[in-house]
C-alpha positions as CSV (number, residue, x, y, z in Angstrom):
1,M,-33.1,1.6,57.1
2,T,-30.2,-0.6,57.4
3,R,-26.5,0.5,58.4
4,S,-25.4,0.0,54.9
5,S,-28.1,1.7,53.0
6,L,-27.8,4.5,55.5
7,S,-23.7,4.6,54.9
8,E,-24.4,4.3,50.9
9,T,-27.3,7.4,51.1
10,N,-24.5,9.6,52.9
11,N,-21.9,8.9,50.3
12,A,-24.3,9.6,47.7
13,S,-25.2,13.2,49.5
14,A,-21.5,13.9,49.9
15,L,-20.7,13.4,46.2
16,S,-23.9,15.0,44.9
17,G,-23.0,18.5,46.3
18,G,-20.1,18.3,44.3
19,L,-22.0,17.0,41.0
20,S,-24.8,19.4,41.2
21,E,-23.4,22.1,39.0
22,F,-23.3,19.7,36.3
23,F,-27.0,19.1,36.4
24,A,-30.0,21.3,35.4
25,R,-31.9,23.1,38.1
26,G,-33.8,20.9,40.6
27,I,-32.2,17.8,39.7
28,E,-30.5,15.8,42.7
29,A,-27.8,13.5,41.7
30,A,-28.5,11.2,44.6
31,D,-32.0,10.1,42.9
32,L,-30.6,9.4,39.3
33,P,-30.5,5.3,38.9
34,A,-27.6,5.8,36.4
35,L,-25.3,7.1,39.2
36,F,-26.5,5.2,42.0
37,P,-24.3,2.2,41.3
38,L,-21.2,4.5,41.3
39,F,-22.1,6.0,44.6
40,R,-22.1,2.7,46.1
41,A,-18.6,1.8,44.3
42,R,-17.1,4.7,46.1
43,A,-14.0,3.2,47.4
44,A,-13.3,1.0,44.4
45,L,-13.6,4.2,42.2
46,N,-11.3,6.1,44.7
47,A,-8.7,3.5,44.1
48,F,-8.6,3.9,40.4
49,I,-8.7,7.8,40.7
50,T,-5.6,7.6,43.1
51,L,-3.7,5.4,40.4
52,F,-4.9,7.4,37.2
53,R,-4.7,11.0,38.5
54,G,-1.9,13.2,37.2
55,G,0.3,12.6,34.1
56,E,1.4,9.5,32.2
57,D,4.2,9.2,34.1
58,E,3.5,9.6,37.3
59,V,0.7,7.0,36.5
60,L,2.8,4.3,35.1
61,I,5.3,4.6,38.5
62,R,2.3,4.2,40.7
63,L,1.2,0.9,38.8
64,M,4.6,-0.2,38.7
65,V,5.3,0.0,42.4
66,L,1.8,-1.3,43.2
67,R,1.9,-4.4,41.1
68,E,5.7,-5.0,42.3
69,I,4.5,-5.2,45.8
70,G,1.1,-7.3,45.0
71,T,3.5,-10.2,43.3
72,R,5.1,-11.3,46.3
73,A,2.1,-13.6,47.2
74,D,4.5,-15.9,49.5
75,A,5.4,-12.9,51.7
76,P,2.9,-10.2,51.3
77,C,4.2,-8.0,54.0
78,W,7.1,-5.4,53.1
79,S,8.8,-3.4,55.5
80,S,10.4,0.0,54.5
81,Q,13.8,-1.5,54.3
82,E,12.6,-4.3,51.7
83,L,10.9,-1.7,49.6
84,Q,14.0,0.5,49.2
85,A,16.2,-2.5,48.7
86,H,13.6,-3.7,46.0
87,F,13.1,-0.4,44.4
88,A,16.8,0.8,44.2
89,Y,16.5,1.8,40.7
90,L,13.9,4.5,41.8
91,D,14.7,7.8,43.7
92,P,14.1,7.3,47.0
93,V,12.2,10.7,47.7
94,K,10.0,9.9,44.7
95,L,9.3,6.4,46.0
96,D,8.5,7.6,49.1
97,T,6.0,10.5,47.7
98,V,4.5,7.1,45.6
99,L,4.0,4.9,48.8
100,K,2.9,8.1,50.7
101,R,0.1,8.6,48.1
102,L,-0.8,4.8,47.8
103,R,-1.2,4.6,51.7
104,E,-3.1,8.0,52.1
105,N,-5.8,7.0,49.6
106,D,-6.0,3.4,51.0
107,L,-4.4,1.2,48.4
108,L,-1.9,0.3,50.9
109,V,-2.4,-0.5,54.9
110,W,0.6,0.7,57.1
111,D,0.9,-1.4,60.3
112,T,2.3,1.0,62.7
113,E,3.0,-1.7,65.4
114,Q,4.8,-4.3,63.2
115,R,6.2,-1.5,60.8
116,I,5.1,-3.1,57.6
117,Y,3.4,-2.2,54.1
118,Q,0.3,-4.6,52.7
119,L,-2.1,-4.4,50.1
120,S,-5.4,-3.0,51.0
121,A,-8.7,-4.7,50.0
122,A,-9.3,-2.5,47.5
123,G,-5.8,-2.5,46.1
124,R,-6.0,-6.1,45.8
125,I,-9.3,-5.9,44.0
126,T,-7.7,-3.1,41.6
127,L,-4.7,-5.1,41.0
128,S,-6.8,-8.1,39.9
129,A,-8.8,-6.0,37.5
130,L,-5.6,-4.4,36.0
131,A,-4.0,-8.2,35.6
132,T,-7.2,-9.0,33.3
133,L,-6.9,-5.8,31.3
134,L,-2.7,-6.4,30.8
135,N,-3.5,-10.0,30.0
136,F,-5.3,-9.1,26.8
137,A,-3.3,-5.9,25.8
138,G,-2.0,-6.4,22.2
139,E,-4.2,-9.0,21.2
140,N,-6.5,-9.1,18.3
141,D,-10.1,-7.6,19.2
142,A,-9.1,-7.7,22.9
143,E,-12.2,-5.9,23.6
144,L,-14.6,-8.9,22.7
145,G,-12.0,-11.4,24.8
146,Y,-11.8,-9.4,27.6
147,I,-15.8,-8.6,27.6
148,T,-15.9,-12.5,26.9
149,A,-13.5,-13.3,29.9
150,Q,-15.9,-11.2,32.3
151,V,-19.2,-12.9,31.6
152,A,-17.6,-16.0,31.6
153,A,-16.1,-15.3,35.1
154,G,-19.6,-13.9,36.2
155,Q,-21.3,-17.1,35.1
156,A,-18.7,-19.3,36.9
157,I,-19.6,-17.8,40.1
158,G,-22.9,-17.5,39.7
159,R,-23.5,-13.4,39.3
160,V,-24.0,-12.7,35.8
161,S,-24.1,-8.9,35.2
162,A,-26.7,-7.7,32.9
163,E,-24.5,-4.6,32.2
164,T,-21.6,-6.9,31.1
165,L,-23.9,-8.8,29.0
166,Q,-25.0,-5.5,27.2
167,H,-21.4,-4.7,26.4
168,L,-21.1,-8.0,24.9
169,L,-24.3,-7.6,22.5
170,G,-23.3,-4.3,21.7
171,R,-19.8,-5.5,20.4
172,L,-21.2,-8.2,18.7
173,N,-23.5,-6.0,16.7
174,E,-20.6,-3.9,15.9
175,L,-18.8,-6.6,14.1
176,Q,-21.9,-7.8,12.3
177,N,-22.5,-4.2,11.1
178,E,-18.6,-4.0,10.0
179,F,-19.2,-7.7,8.2
180,D,-22.3,-6.6,7.0
181,Q,-20.8,-3.3,5.5
182,A,-17.9,-5.3,3.7
183,V,-20.2,-7.7,1.7
184,L,-22.7,-4.8,1.0
185,A,-19.5,-2.7,-0.1
186,D,-18.6,-5.6,-2.9
187,S,-15.0,-4.9,-2.5
188,E,-12.4,-7.6,-2.5
189,F,-9.8,-6.2,0.0
190,R,-12.6,-5.1,2.3
191,L,-14.0,-8.8,2.2
192,R,-10.3,-10.0,3.0
193,R,-10.0,-7.6,5.7
194,A,-13.3,-8.8,7.3
195,Q,-12.7,-12.1,6.7
196,A,-9.2,-11.9,8.8
197,K,-11.2,-9.9,11.3
198,L,-13.6,-12.7,11.8
199,A,-10.6,-15.5,12.2
200,S,-9.2,-13.2,14.8
201,V,-12.4,-13.2,17.0
202,W,-13.8,-16.9,16.1
203,H,-12.1,-18.3,19.0
204,W,-14.0,-15.8,21.4
205,V,-17.5,-15.9,19.6
206,E,-17.0,-19.9,19.9
207,K,-16.3,-19.6,23.8
208,G,-19.2,-17.0,24.4
209,T,-21.4,-19.2,22.9
210,E,-20.6,-21.9,25.2
211,V,-20.9,-19.3,28.1
212,I,-24.3,-18.0,26.9
213,R,-25.7,-21.5,26.5
214,A,-24.9,-21.9,30.2
215,I,-26.3,-19.1,31.4
216,T,-29.2,-19.5,29.2
217,G,-29.9,-23.2,31.1
218,D,-29.4,-21.2,34.6
219,G,-33.3,-21.1,35.7
220,D,-32.3,-18.4,38.3
221,L,-31.9,-15.5,35.7
222,D,-34.3,-12.7,35.8
223,T,-36.5,-11.9,32.7
224,A,-34.2,-8.8,31.3
225,T,-31.0,-10.6,31.8
226,Y,-32.7,-13.7,30.0
227,R,-33.5,-11.8,27.1
228,I,-29.9,-10.4,27.1
229,A,-28.4,-13.5,26.7
230,Q,-31.2,-14.8,24.0
231,S,-30.0,-11.6,21.9
232,I,-26.4,-12.5,22.3
233,G,-26.8,-16.1,21.4
234,Q,-29.0,-14.8,18.3
235,A,-26.3,-12.3,17.3
236,Q,-23.2,-15.2,17.7
237,S,-25.4,-17.5,15.5
238,R,-25.4,-14.8,12.4
239,M,-21.6,-14.5,13.2
240,L,-21.0,-17.8,12.8
241,R,-22.8,-18.1,9.3
242,M,-20.6,-14.9,7.9
243,T,-18.0,-17.7,6.7
244,G,-20.5,-19.0,4.2
245,V,-21.6,-15.5,3.4
246,F,-17.9,-14.0,2.8
247,Q,-17.2,-17.2,0.9
248,R,-20.1,-16.7,-1.4
249,A,-19.0,-13.2,-2.0
250,V,-15.7,-13.9,-2.7
251,N,-16.7,-16.6,-5.2
252,S,-18.7,-13.7,-7.1
253,L,-16.0,-11.6,-7.3
254,E,-14.0,-14.4,-8.4
255,R,-16.2,-14.3,-11.5
256,Q,-16.0,-11.2,-12.6
257,R,-12.2,-10.9,-12.0
258,V,-10.0,-9.6,-15.1
259,H,-7.2,-11.9,-16.0
260,L,-4.0,-10.4,-18.0
261,G,-3.5,-12.5,-20.9
262,Q,-1.5,-15.7,-20.0
263,S,0.6,-14.0,-17.6
264,G,-1.6,-15.5,-14.7
265,L,-2.2,-12.3,-13.3
266,S,-5.4,-10.7,-12.4
267,S,-6.4,-7.2,-11.9
268,S,-6.5,-8.0,-8.2
269,D,-3.1,-8.8,-8.0
270,I,-2.1,-5.6,-9.6
271,V,-4.4,-3.6,-7.3
272,A,-2.9,-5.6,-4.2
273,W,0.9,-5.2,-5.4
274,L,0.4,-1.2,-5.8
275,R,-1.3,-1.0,-2.1
276,N,1.7,-2.6,-0.7
277,Q,4.0,0.1,-2.3
278,T,5.7,3.2,-0.6
279,Q,4.8,6.5,-2.4
280,E,8.2,6.7,-3.4
281,R,8.0,3.1,-5.4
282,L,4.7,4.4,-7.1
283,I,6.1,7.6,-8.1
284,A,9.0,5.8,-9.8
285,V,6.4,3.5,-11.2
286,A,4.4,6.4,-12.6
287,N,7.1,8.4,-14.1
288,L,6.8,8.9,-17.5
289,A,3.2,6.9,-17.4
290,L,1.2,10.0,-16.3
291,F,1.3,13.4,-18.0
292,S,0.1,16.9,-17.2
293,Y,-1.6,19.1,-19.3
294,P,-2.1,23.0,-18.6
295,Q,-5.4,23.9,-18.4
296,P,-6.5,27.1,-20.1
297,M,-8.5,29.6,-18.6
298,F,-11.0,31.2,-20.6
299,V,-12.3,34.8,-19.7
300,T,-14.9,35.8,-22.4
301,P,-18.5,33.7,-22.8
302,N,-17.6,33.3,-26.8
303,E,-14.2,31.4,-26.0
304,M,-15.8,29.0,-23.3
305,L,-18.8,28.4,-25.6
306,D,-16.5,27.3,-28.6
307,T,-14.0,25.3,-26.4
308,A,-17.3,23.5,-24.9
309,E,-19.1,22.7,-28.1
310,Y,-15.6,21.1,-29.4
311,E,-15.0,19.2,-26.3
312,L,-18.9,18.0,-26.0
313,I,-19.7,17.5,-30.0
314,E,-16.9,17.5,-32.3
315,R,-14.1,15.5,-30.6
316,E,-16.8,12.6,-30.1
317,R,-17.4,12.9,-33.8
318,E,-13.8,12.3,-34.7
319,K,-13.5,9.5,-32.5
320,A,-16.3,7.8,-34.3
321,T,-15.2,8.9,-37.6
322,R,-11.7,7.6,-37.1
323,S,-12.9,4.1,-35.5
324,L,-11.7,0.9,-37.1
325,L,-12.8,-2.8,-36.7
326,P,-10.1,-5.1,-35.1
327,P,-8.2,-7.6,-37.3
328,S,-9.8,-10.8,-37.5
329,S,-7.9,-14.0,-36.4
330,D,-8.8,-17.7,-36.1
331,A,-10.3,-19.3,-33.4
332,P,-8.0,-21.2,-31.1
333,E,-8.0,-24.8,-31.2
334,T,-9.7,-26.3,-28.4
335,G,-9.4,-30.1,-29.3
336,R,-5.8,-30.4,-28.3
337,V,-6.6,-28.9,-24.9
338,E,-9.5,-31.1,-24.3
339,A,-7.6,-34.5,-25.1
340,E,-4.8,-33.5,-22.7
341,R,-7.4,-32.8,-19.8
342,L,-9.1,-36.2,-20.8
343,V,-5.5,-37.8,-20.3
344,L,-5.1,-36.0,-17.1
345,L,-8.2,-37.2,-15.8
346,E,-7.5,-40.7,-16.6
347,Q,-4.3,-40.8,-15.2
348,F,-5.8,-39.0,-11.9
349,L,-8.5,-41.8,-11.7
350,G,-5.5,-44.1,-11.6
351,N,-3.9,-42.7,-8.9
352,L,-7.1,-42.4,-6.7
353,N,-7.6,-46.0,-7.4
354,S,-4.4,-46.9,-6.1
355,I,-5.4,-45.3,-2.5
356,E,-6.1,-47.9,0.0
357,T,-7.3,-46.1,3.0
358,E,-6.4,-42.3,2.7
359,A,-4.2,-39.7,1.4
360,N,-3.1,-36.0,1.9
361,L,-4.6,-33.7,-0.2
362,G,-1.0,-32.5,-1.4
363,D,0.2,-35.8,-2.4
364,V,-2.9,-36.7,-4.5
365,V,-3.3,-33.0,-6.1
366,V,0.5,-31.9,-6.8
367,G,2.6,-32.8,-9.5
368,G,3.8,-31.7,-12.9
369,D,3.4,-28.0,-12.8
370,Y,0.8,-25.7,-11.4
371,P,-1.8,-25.8,-14.1
372,Q,-2.2,-29.5,-13.8
373,A,-2.5,-29.4,-10.0
374,A,-5.3,-26.8,-10.5
375,Y,-6.8,-28.9,-12.5
376,R,-6.7,-32.0,-10.2
377,M,-8.0,-29.9,-7.4
378,S,-11.2,-28.8,-9.4
379,L,-11.5,-32.7,-10.5
380,L,-12.2,-33.2,-6.5
381,A,-15.4,-30.9,-6.7
382,M,-16.8,-33.7,-8.6
383,L,-16.7,-36.5,-5.9
384,N,-20.2,-37.8,-4.8
385,D,-21.9,-35.3,-7.3
386,A,-25.1,-36.8,-8.3
387,E,-25.5,-34.8,-11.4
388,S,-22.1,-36.0,-12.7
389,G,-22.6,-39.4,-11.6
390,I,-25.6,-40.1,-14.2
391,L,-23.1,-39.2,-17.1
392,T,-20.8,-41.9,-18.9
393,G,-17.1,-41.8,-19.2
394,P,-14.3,-40.8,-16.9
395,V,-16.3,-37.9,-15.6
396,A,-19.1,-40.6,-14.0
397,E,-16.5,-42.9,-12.8
398,L,-14.8,-39.7,-10.6
399,A,-18.1,-38.8,-9.5
400,T,-18.9,-42.3,-8.4
401,A,-15.6,-43.0,-6.9
402,P,-15.9,-44.2,-3.1
403,F,-14.0,-40.9,-1.6
404,K,-14.7,-38.4,0.9
405,L,-12.7,-35.0,0.9
406,K,-12.2,-33.6,4.2
407,V,-10.6,-29.7,3.8
408,S,-9.4,-27.6,6.8
409,C,-9.3,-23.4,6.6
410,E,-5.3,-24.2,7.5
411,T,-2.5,-24.6,4.8
412,Y,1.0,-26.0,4.7
413,K,3.9,-25.5,2.5
414,I,4.5,-27.5,-0.4
415,G,7.4,-25.7,-2.3
416,R,7.4,-27.9,-5.5
417,D,6.1,-28.5,-8.9
418,G,4.9,-24.6,-9.1
419,V,2.8,-25.0,-5.8
420,E,4.1,-23.0,-2.7
421,E,1.1,-23.9,-0.5
422,I,-2.0,-25.8,-0.3
423,S,-4.9,-26.3,2.2
424,M,-4.3,-29.4,4.6
425,G,-7.2,-31.9,3.9
426,I,-7.4,-35.9,3.4
427,L,-9.0,-38.0,0.8
428,E,-10.3,-41.0,2.6
429,R,-11.6,-44.2,0.8
430,T,-15.2,-44.9,2.2
431,Q,-15.2,-48.6,1.0
432,R,-12.6,-51.1,1.6
433,L,-10.7,-52.5,-1.7
């Protein structure tokens, strides 16, 4: 047995003595494979225990002092006078207590000959890990970004951790399950939240795809790690396809949306507005719109039976008796609307033919008012449509027009002709005039 393995065994034996009361009778802590990596990393774990033991205020001060000492890379050694001057905003006694704790637990090294402080190896490793963690604090889905960064770092130095890959696979499966539940719920608001969540993690999924492609191309991986990397690649592929799944689900809900007359509003707009109001505002809106009626309590079976018979039978019978057909009305005239649309289509074809090379989507679509812009936007879906191309008239001319539309997910502000924002896109001519 080598010296390092003997040292690890001794460390495990020392720790297992205090851990024995956590296990069932006859179980040795040192024999558990799950605990062995923790025994081996005892020095690093002691560094974290030193930093994070105690109250929240004490932990914050220790972290601040240690990070400030580690930021001076050009002169990493500190004298006591320099520390007192740098941390003049701290109580001297409290500062000495913090420095003593860091020094006694091997996060700081005290050179007795030169009388200077400097970070120990464990302290430098701890600060590096904390720097990576703090770099992701406050970001959307920082968990996925942090784990992806750890995997990328391991791949860059040729030390891919199967445990880190497991964490990445677990997070991807959690997100996939969340997205699947949003689709199954058939709720527009859950779908919108899921779409926003996917957009926030899209960057890390793409980065992770590049890293996993590099990892799977390495022939030195063991079989277990390679299988985990393959599973991650499959999970990333499923997630990258969720954009189309979300869009189809949203389009299906759009067809079921109820529009409120000619106001331009839909039931979804009303629900979204109500969800953004405060409780006080909702109470004011519901004032005189909702009424509460006293609920009588019947104490005898006969009275309860009479009331139930009326509510279940007689009340419904009275409703059927009083029901009336709605008054008749003439069907709306549609000829004028079709003529107006035909004129707009011919004008739109004229505008397209005037494009020499390319034009912005906003310049092509916006003009007049919002209904006209929406109509032109819908016409662009007919470009290069084979079914519409076999027809005759302006529709076939539009379908066979030599243009290609490129649209991105980003939008930009218009602020005119009834259009506030529009997707960024380019209409490009595929044949020269």
